[in-house]
ZADO-1210 file (C-alpha; in nm, 4 decimals, padded with zeros to 6 digits):
<atoms>
<atom x="-03.6301" y="01.4033" z="02.4008" code="MET" pos="1"/>
<atom x="-03.4304" y="01.1482" z="02.2107" code="THR" pos="2"/>
<atom x="-03.4594" y="01.3410" z="01.8844" code="SER" pos="3"/>
<atom x="-03.3444" y="01.6592" z="02.0604" code="THR" pos="4"/>
<atom x="-03.0353" y="01.4820" z="02.1927" code="ASN" pos="5"/>
<atom x="-02.9616" y="01.3449" z="01.8470" code="GLN" pos="6"/>
<atom x="-02.9879" y="01.6929" z="01.6956" code="LEU" pos="7"/>
<atom x="-02.7546" y="01.8322" z="01.9593" code="LEU" pos="8"/>
<atom x="-02.5086" y="01.5505" z="01.8918" code="GLY" pos="9"/>
<atom x="-02.5179" y="01.6210" z="01.5164" code="LEU" pos="10"/>
<atom x="-02.4641" y="01.9925" z="01.5827" code="ALA" pos="11"/>
<atom x="-02.1620" y="01.9190" z="01.8010" code="GLU" pos="12"/>
<atom x="-02.0231" y="01.6806" z="01.5375" code="ALA" pos="13"/>
<atom x="-02.0629" y="01.9488" z="01.2688" code="SER" pos="14"/>
<atom x="-01.8844" y="02.1997" z="01.4904" code="LEU" pos="15"/>
<atom x="-01.5988" y="01.9524" z="01.5401" code="LYS" pos="16"/>
<atom x="-01.5758" y="01.8907" z="01.1647" code="CYS" pos="17"/>
<atom x="-01.5607" y="02.2648" z="01.0998" code="ASP" pos="18"/>
<atom x="-01.2721" y="02.3079" z="01.3426" code="GLN" pos="19"/>
<atom x="-00.9254" y="02.3379" z="01.1989" code="GLU" pos="20"/>
<atom x="-00.7068" y="02.0294" z="01.2233" code="ILE" pos="21"/>
<atom x="-00.4398" y="02.0759" z="01.4862" code="GLU" pos="22"/>
<atom x="-00.0888" y="02.0356" z="01.3511" code="ARG" pos="23"/>
<atom x="00.2103" y="02.0018" z="01.5768" code="ARG" pos="24"/>
<atom x="00.5427" y="02.0666" z="01.4107" code="TYR" pos="25"/>
<atom x="00.8687" y="01.9572" z="01.5662" code="GLU" pos="26"/>
<atom x="01.1712" y="02.1825" z="01.5560" code="ILE" pos="27"/>
<atom x="01.4254" y="01.9489" z="01.3965" code="VAL" pos="28"/>
<atom x="01.2060" y="01.8212" z="01.1085" code="PRO" pos="29"/>
<atom x="01.0856" y="02.1751" z="01.0401" code="SER" pos="30"/>
<atom x="01.4414" y="02.3091" z="01.0147" code="VAL" pos="31"/>
<atom x="01.5493" y="02.0148" z="00.7966" code="VAL" pos="32"/>
<atom x="01.2492" y="02.0584" z="00.5665" code="CYS" pos="33"/>
<atom x="01.3170" y="02.4311" z="00.5370" code="SER" pos="34"/>
<atom x="01.6775" y="02.3632" z="00.4375" code="MET" pos="35"/>
<atom x="01.5669" y="02.0952" z="00.1915" code="CYS" pos="36"/>
<atom x="01.3170" y="02.3375" z="00.0385" code="CYS" pos="37"/>
<atom x="01.5990" y="02.5865" z="-00.0190" code="LEU" pos="38"/>
<atom x="01.8103" y="02.3088" z="-00.1748" code="PHE" pos="39"/>
<atom x="01.5169" y="02.2124" z="-00.3947" code="GLY" pos="40"/>
<atom x="01.4842" y="02.5673" z="-00.5278" code="ILE" pos="41"/>
<atom x="01.8570" y="02.5697" z="-00.6103" code="ILE" pos="42"/>
<atom x="01.8214" y="02.2320" z="-00.7805" code="TYR" pos="43"/>
<atom x="01.5147" y="02.3311" z="-00.9794" code="CYS" pos="44"/>
<atom x="01.6288" y="02.6675" z="-01.1178" code="PHE" pos="45"/>
<atom x="02.0095" y="02.6733" z="-01.0877" code="PHE" pos="46"/>
<atom x="02.0982" y="02.3066" z="-01.1329" code="GLY" pos="47"/>
<atom x="02.3528" y="02.3135" z="-01.4131" code="TYR" pos="48"/>
<atom x="02.4783" y="02.6633" z="-01.3376" code="ARG" pos="49"/>
<atom x="02.5770" y="02.5675" z="-00.9830" code="CYS" pos="50"/>
<atom x="02.7259" y="02.2378" z="-01.0935" code="PHE" pos="51"/>
<atom x="02.9703" y="02.1850" z="-00.8062" code="LYS" pos="52"/>
<atom x="02.7156" y="02.2865" z="-00.5472" code="ALA" pos="53"/>
<atom x="02.4611" y="02.0470" z="-00.6981" code="VAL" pos="54"/>
<atom x="02.7078" y="01.7592" z="-00.6848" code="LEU" pos="55"/>
<atom x="02.7829" y="01.8355" z="-00.3206" code="PHE" pos="56"/>
<atom x="02.4151" y="01.8664" z="-00.2273" code="LEU" pos="57"/>
<atom x="02.3352" y="01.5409" z="-00.4084" code="THR" pos="58"/>
<atom x="02.5852" y="01.3446" z="-00.2040" code="GLY" pos="59"/>
<atom x="02.4870" y="01.5310" z="00.1127" code="LEU" pos="60"/>
<atom x="02.1137" y="01.4586" z="00.0827" code="MET" pos="61"/>
<atom x="02.1537" y="01.1033" z="-00.0429" code="PHE" pos="62"/>
<atom x="02.3969" y="01.0059" z="00.2316" code="GLY" pos="63"/>
<atom x="02.2071" y="01.1928" z="00.5025" code="SER" pos="64"/>
<atom x="01.8710" y="01.0354" z="00.4195" code="VAL" pos="65"/>
<atom x="02.0077" y="00.6819" z="00.3972" code="VAL" pos="66"/>
<atom x="02.2075" y="00.7056" z="00.7201" code="ILE" pos="67"/>
<atom x="01.9208" y="00.8784" z="00.9014" code="PHE" pos="68"/>
<atom x="01.6778" y="00.6010" z="00.8076" code="MET" pos="69"/>
<atom x="01.9243" y="00.3345" z="00.9163" code="LEU" pos="70"/>
<atom x="01.9994" y="00.5020" z="01.2491" code="CYS" pos="71"/>
<atom x="01.6394" y="00.5938" z="01.3280" code="TYR" pos="72"/>
<atom x="01.4729" y="00.2674" z="01.2256" code="LYS" pos="73"/>
<atom x="01.7407" y="00.0251" z="01.3434" code="GLU" pos="74"/>
<atom x="01.9099" y="-00.0172" z="01.6793" code="ARG" pos="75"/>
<atom x="02.2718" y="00.0998" z="01.6893" code="VAL" pos="76"/>
<atom x="02.4882" y="-00.0810" z="01.9474" code="MET" pos="77"/>
<atom x="02.1749" y="-00.2102" z="02.1253" code="ASP" pos="78"/>
<atom x="02.0394" y="00.1433" z="02.1737" code="THR" pos="79"/>
<atom x="01.7556" y="00.3261" z="02.0006" code="GLN" pos="80"/>
<atom x="01.8843" y="00.6646" z="01.8855" code="LEU" pos="81"/>
<atom x="01.6702" y="00.9759" z="01.9119" code="SER" pos="82"/>
<atom x="01.5696" y="01.1889" z="01.6140" code="VAL" pos="83"/>
<atom x="01.8306" y="01.4557" z="01.6963" code="GLU" pos="84"/>
<atom x="02.1129" y="01.2018" z="01.7231" code="ALA" pos="85"/>
<atom x="02.0070" y="01.0320" z="01.3988" code="SER" pos="86"/>
<atom x="01.9960" y="01.3678" z="01.2191" code="VAL" pos="87"/>
<atom x="02.3431" y="01.4597" z="01.3495" code="GLY" pos="88"/>
<atom x="02.4968" y="01.1295" z="01.2389" code="ILE" pos="89"/>
<atom x="02.3203" y="01.1527" z="00.9022" code="GLY" pos="90"/>
<atom x="02.4449" y="01.5068" z="00.8383" code="LEU" pos="91"/>
<atom x="02.8006" y="01.4129" z="00.9349" code="GLY" pos="92"/>
<atom x="02.8219" y="01.1135" z="00.7018" code="ILE" pos="93"/>
<atom x="02.6225" y="01.2997" z="00.4363" code="GLY" pos="94"/>
<atom x="02.8827" y="01.5783" z="00.4376" code="THR" pos="95"/>
<atom x="03.1553" y="01.3246" z="00.3635" code="LEU" pos="96"/>
<atom x="02.9465" y="01.1792" z="00.0807" code="CYS" pos="97"/>
<atom x="02.8938" y="01.5304" z="-00.0545" code="GLY" pos="98"/>
<atom x="03.2664" y="01.5988" z="-00.0590" code="LEU" pos="99"/>
<atom x="03.3269" y="01.2739" z="-00.2483" code="VAL" pos="100"/>
<atom x="03.0624" y="01.3499" z="-00.5112" code="THR" pos="101"/>
<atom x="03.1922" y="01.7066" z="-00.5524" code="MET" pos="102"/>
<atom x="03.5620" y="01.6180" z="-00.5827" code="LEU" pos="103"/>
<atom x="03.5199" y="01.3048" z="-00.7969" code="VAL" pos="104"/>
<atom x="03.3254" y="01.4236" z="-01.1016" code="ARG" pos="105"/>
<atom x="03.2282" y="01.0820" z="-01.2360" code="SER" pos="106"/>
<atom x="03.0882" y="00.9741" z="-00.8984" code="VAL" pos="107"/>
<atom x="02.8818" y="01.2915" z="-00.8754" code="GLY" pos="108"/>
<atom x="02.7417" y="01.2493" z="-01.2267" code="LEU" pos="109"/>
<atom x="02.6603" y="00.8858" z="-01.1597" code="PHE" pos="110"/>
<atom x="02.4776" y="00.9836" z="-00.8398" code="MET" pos="111"/>
<atom x="02.2778" y="01.2565" z="-01.0167" code="VAL" pos="112"/>
<atom x="02.1629" y="01.0134" z="-01.2857" code="GLY" pos="113"/>
<atom x="02.0948" y="00.7448" z="-01.0272" code="LEU" pos="114"/>
<atom x="01.8593" y="00.9753" z="-00.8364" code="LEU" pos="115"/>
<atom x="01.6682" y="01.0553" z="-01.1551" code="LEU" pos="116"/>
<atom x="01.6289" y="00.6856" z="-01.2348" code="GLY" pos="117"/>
<atom x="01.5184" y="00.6008" z="-00.8818" code="LEU" pos="118"/>
<atom x="01.2563" y="00.8773" z="-00.8844" code="LEU" pos="119"/>
<atom x="01.1151" y="00.7562" z="-01.2155" code="LEU" pos="120"/>
<atom x="01.1230" y="00.3969" z="-01.0894" code="GLY" pos="121"/>
<atom x="00.9333" y="00.4859" z="-00.7715" code="VAL" pos="122"/>
<atom x="00.6760" y="00.6808" z="-00.9746" code="ALA" pos="123"/>
<atom x="00.6318" y="00.3807" z="-01.2043" code="SER" pos="124"/>
<atom x="00.5827" y="00.1430" z="-00.9106" code="LEU" pos="125"/>
<atom x="00.3270" y="00.3728" z="-00.7455" code="VAL" pos="126"/>
<atom x="00.1303" y="00.3992" z="-01.0711" code="ALA" pos="127"/>
<atom x="00.1585" y="00.0255" z="-01.1404" code="MET" pos="128"/>
<atom x="00.0470" y="-00.0764" z="-00.7909" code="GLU" pos="129"/>
<atom x="-00.3172" y="-00.0014" z="-00.8717" code="GLU" pos="130"/>
<atom x="-00.3235" y="-00.2509" z="-01.1593" code="PHE" pos="131"/>
<atom x="-00.0588" y="-00.5175" z="-01.1109" code="TYR" pos="132"/>
<atom x="00.1150" y="-00.6938" z="-00.8242" code="HIS" pos="133"/>
<atom x="00.4159" y="-00.8996" z="-00.9348" code="PRO" pos="134"/>
<atom x="00.4529" y="-01.2500" z="-00.8004" code="LYS" pos="135"/>
<atom x="00.8143" y="-01.1938" z="-00.6995" code="THR" pos="136"/>
<atom x="00.9933" y="-00.9086" z="-00.5260" code="VAL" pos="137"/>
<atom x="01.2619" y="-00.9120" z="-00.7950" code="TRP" pos="138"/>
<atom x="01.0331" y="-00.7275" z="-01.0392" code="VAL" pos="139"/>
<atom x="01.0156" y="-00.3968" z="-00.8417" code="PRO" pos="140"/>
<atom x="01.3836" y="-00.4308" z="-00.7517" code="LEU" pos="141"/>
<atom x="01.4697" y="-00.4797" z="-01.1176" code="ALA" pos="142"/>
<atom x="01.2643" y="-00.1725" z="-01.2109" code="ILE" pos="143"/>
<atom x="01.4413" y="00.0449" z="-00.9517" code="LEU" pos="144"/>
<atom x="01.7934" y="-00.0814" z="-01.0191" code="LEU" pos="145"/>
<atom x="01.7432" y="-00.0915" z="-01.3951" code="GLY" pos="146"/>
<atom x="01.6076" y="00.2605" z="-01.4239" code="SER" pos="147"/>
<atom x="01.8682" y="00.3960" z="-01.1817" code="GLY" pos="148"/>
<atom x="02.1593" y="00.2345" z="-01.3633" code="THR" pos="149"/>
<atom x="02.0237" y="00.3319" z="-01.7062" code="LEU" pos="150"/>
<atom x="01.9928" y="00.7015" z="-01.6258" code="PHE" pos="151"/>
<atom x="02.3251" y="00.7014" z="-01.4401" code="ALA" pos="152"/>
<atom x="02.5009" y="00.5741" z="-01.7535" code="VAL" pos="153"/>
<atom x="02.3086" y="00.8185" z="-01.9738" code="LEU" pos="154"/>
<atom x="02.4102" y="01.1054" z="-01.7461" code="THR" pos="155"/>
<atom x="02.7739" y="01.0054" z="-01.7774" code="LEU" pos="156"/>
<atom x="02.7365" y="01.0044" z="-02.1564" code="GLN" pos="157"/>
<atom x="02.5274" y="01.3205" z="-02.2078" code="TRP" pos="158"/>
<atom x="02.6037" y="01.5384" z="-01.9095" code="GLN" pos="159"/>
<atom x="02.4341" y="01.8704" z="-01.9801" code="ARG" pos="160"/>
<atom x="02.0995" y="01.7318" z="-02.0936" code="CYS" pos="161"/>
<atom x="02.0517" y="01.4750" z="-01.8196" code="PHE" pos="162"/>
<atom x="02.1990" y="01.6876" z="-01.5403" code="VAL" pos="163"/>
<atom x="01.9448" y="01.9589" z="-01.6246" code="THR" pos="164"/>
<atom x="01.6616" y="01.7053" z="-01.6393" code="LEU" pos="165"/>
<atom x="01.7711" y="01.5321" z="-01.3185" code="SER" pos="166"/>
<atom x="01.8156" y="01.8485" z="-01.1143" code="THR" pos="167"/>
<atom x="01.4788" y="01.9883" z="-01.2276" code="ALA" pos="168"/>
<atom x="01.2986" y="01.6612" z="-01.1448" code="THR" pos="169"/>
<atom x="01.4752" y="01.6047" z="-00.8147" code="PHE" pos="170"/>
<atom x="01.4342" y="01.9673" z="-00.7080" code="GLY" pos="171"/>
<atom x="01.0615" y="01.9640" z="-00.7772" code="SER" pos="172"/>
<atom x="01.0310" y="01.6374" z="-00.5819" code="ALA" pos="173"/>
<atom x="01.2117" y="01.7903" z="-00.2824" code="ILE" pos="174"/>
<atom x="00.9907" y="02.0998" z="-00.2885" code="ILE" pos="175"/>
<atom x="00.6807" y="01.8782" z="-00.3068" code="THR" pos="176"/>
<atom x="00.7915" y="01.6739" z="-00.0056" code="VAL" pos="177"/>
<atom x="00.8708" y="01.9791" z="00.2066" code="THR" pos="178"/>
<atom x="00.5413" y="02.1483" z="00.1179" code="VAL" pos="179"/>
<atom x="00.3673" y="01.8209" z="00.1996" code="ASP" pos="180"/>
<atom x="00.5213" y="01.8298" z="00.5478" code="TYR" pos="181"/>
<atom x="00.4049" y="02.1836" z="00.6249" code="PHE" pos="182"/>
<atom x="00.0540" y="02.1245" z="00.4851" code="ILE" pos="183"/>
<atom x="-00.0320" y="01.7602" z="00.5610" code="GLU" pos="184"/>
<atom x="00.2579" y="01.6322" z="00.7755" code="LEU" pos="185"/>
<atom x="00.3984" y="01.3953" z="00.5107" code="PHE" pos="186"/>
<atom x="00.0618" y="01.2516" z="00.4019" code="ALA" pos="187"/>
<atom x="00.1859" y="01.2166" z="00.0429" code="LEU" pos="188"/>
<atom x="00.5102" y="01.0575" z="00.1592" code="VAL" pos="189"/>
<atom x="00.3164" y="00.8064" z="00.3681" code="HIS" pos="190"/>
<atom x="00.0968" y="00.7251" z="00.0687" code="TYR" pos="191"/>
<atom x="00.3994" y="00.6525" z="-00.1525" code="VAL" pos="192"/>
<atom x="00.5627" y="00.4549" z="00.1296" code="TYR" pos="193"/>
<atom x="00.2510" y="00.2408" z="00.1726" code="GLU" pos="194"/>
<atom x="00.2338" y="00.1744" z="-00.2004" code="ARG" pos="195"/>
<atom x="00.5963" y="00.0574" z="-00.2007" code="ILE" pos="196"/>
<atom x="00.5338" y="-00.1533" z="00.1113" code="ARG" pos="197"/>
<atom x="00.2351" y="-00.3179" z="-00.0568" code="SER" pos="198"/>
<atom x="00.4731" y="-00.4939" z="-00.2973" code="TYR" pos="199"/>
<atom x="00.6681" y="-00.6428" z="-00.0078" code="ILE" pos="200"/>
<atom x="00.3479" y="-00.7339" z="00.1769" code="LYS" pos="201"/>
<atom x="00.2027" y="-00.9004" z="-00.1328" code="SER" pos="202"/>
<atom x="00.5213" y="-01.0999" z="-00.1818" code="PHE" pos="203"/>
<atom x="00.5239" y="-01.2094" z="00.1828" code="ARG" pos="204"/>
<atom x="00.1576" y="-01.3100" z="00.1653" code="ASP" pos="205"/>
<atom x="00.2256" y="-01.5235" z="-00.1408" code="ARG" pos="206"/>
<atom x="00.5223" y="-01.6861" z="00.0307" code="GLN" pos="207"/>
<atom x="00.3066" y="-01.7600" z="00.3364" code="THR" pos="208"/>
<atom x="00.0281" y="-01.9061" z="00.1194" code="ASP" pos="209"/>
<atom x="00.2758" y="-02.1265" z="-00.0640" code="ARG" pos="210"/>
<atom x="00.4207" y="-02.2559" z="00.2595" code="ARG" pos="211"/>
<atom x="00.0763" y="-02.3226" z="00.4014" code="ALA" pos="212"/>
<atom x="-00.0302" y="-02.4985" z="00.0794" code="TYR" pos="213"/>
<atom x="00.2809" y="-02.7169" z="00.0727" code="SER" pos="214"/>
<atom x="00.2368" y="-02.7983" z="00.4407" code="HIS" pos="215"/>
<atom x="-00.1280" y="-02.8939" z="00.3872" code="SER" pos="216"/>
<atom x="-00.0333" y="-03.1134" z="00.0923" code="ARG" pos="217"/>
<atom x="00.2276" y="-03.2916" z="00.3002" code="MET" pos="218"/>
<atom x="-00.0237" y="-03.3432" z="00.5799" code="MET" pos="219"/>
<atom x="-00.2886" y="-03.4759" z="00.3404" code="SER" pos="220"/>
<atom x="-00.0404" y="-03.7143" z="00.1810" code="ARG" pos="221"/>
<atom x="00.0689" y="-03.8483" z="00.5165" code="SER" pos="222"/>
<atom x="-00.2964" y="-03.8864" z="00.6196" code="ARG" pos="223"/>
<atom x="-00.3767" y="-04.0752" z="00.3010" code="MET" pos="224"/>
<atom x="-00.0800" y="-04.3039" z="00.3579" code="ALA" pos="225"/>
<atom x="-00.2030" y="-04.3792" z="00.7096" code="GLU" pos="226"/>
<atom x="-00.5548" y="-04.4546" z="00.5820" code="LEU" pos="227"/>
<atom x="-00.4173" y="-04.6840" z="00.3131" code="ASP" pos="228"/>
<atom x="-00.2170" y="-04.8693" z="00.5730" code="TYR" pos="229"/>
<atom x="-00.5126" y="-04.9054" z="00.8135" code="ASP" pos="230"/>
<atom x="-00.7765" y="-04.9960" z="00.5549" code="CYS" pos="231"/>
<atom x="-00.5569" y="-05.1831" z="00.3156" code="GLY" pos="232"/>
<atom x="-00.6671" y="-05.5172" z="00.1733" code="SER" pos="233"/>
<atom x="-00.5299" y="-05.8232" z="00.3468" code="ARG" pos="234"/>
<atom x="-00.6129" y="-06.0551" z="00.0558" code="VAL" pos="235"/>
<atom x="-00.2978" y="-06.1996" z="-00.0961" code="PRO" pos="236"/>
<atom x="-00.2011" y="-06.0304" z="-00.4158" code="LEU" pos="237"/>
<atom x="-00.1420" y="-06.3623" z="-00.6049" code="THR" pos="238"/>
<atom x="-00.3769" y="-06.6588" z="-00.6130" code="ALA" pos="239"/>
<atom x="-00.2340" y="-07.0019" z="-00.5306" code="PRO" pos="240"/>
<atom x="-00.1121" y="-07.1867" z="-00.8369" code="SER" pos="241"/>
<atom x="-00.1970" y="-07.5455" z="-00.9284" code="GLY" pos="242"/>
<atom x="-00.5180" y="-07.7390" z="-01.0080" code="PRO" pos="243"/>
<atom x="-00.8190" y="-07.7105" z="-00.7791" code="PRO" pos="244"/>
<atom x="-00.8623" y="-07.9782" z="-00.5164" code="VAL" pos="245"/>
<atom x="-01.1900" y="-08.1826" z="-00.5325" code="HIS" pos="246"/>
<atom x="-01.3204" y="-08.3607" z="-00.2245" code="ILE" pos="247"/>
</atoms>
């Protein structure tokens, strides 16, 4: 009887494993991902030809993503904003950023090169995370800022070459992220996010270990001082001077 129940349980488990995973898509993220996929196609195949449009879309997406993350993750005026409100605020400020990058050519070129450097820096950190964890958080920050600044300056110097390279790389990254949402609900994005977070977690763990070690050393030193005081010798340190007395 027990074996029969076990077989039935295994059969039910196999049926559950064969069932398709239920995916629930929300309206706002689906629309945003669809728009970003269209932008990614324009970036990938028409980057340098649609130069003004690319500059505008660069500022729009960069400003929108940053403001959306700030509004959605942080409390604004002691209130937690919804996804729709965060998207609206992000799109509004992102539009202003897009106009700035489109009208001011040097700012737009700097932003295009900066995005290329940041993408390469993030890819380097994700690949390096499997083998090496730096002892300080300044190493990943230096990699991101250094690569971003380097490619931003190179884009200002050699515009056609690096704008083409940046738009192709950034467009393919956008298409990958949007496809990842519709297939696995941002599983790849979560993986990259966890790899980046592991650097911060490793740094915090080292800071905690150092504080605990220093605290334990201070406690052991104070304990040793107390033991020395309690068990210290009461014999005078200097013997009395003068000749011995004979009785």
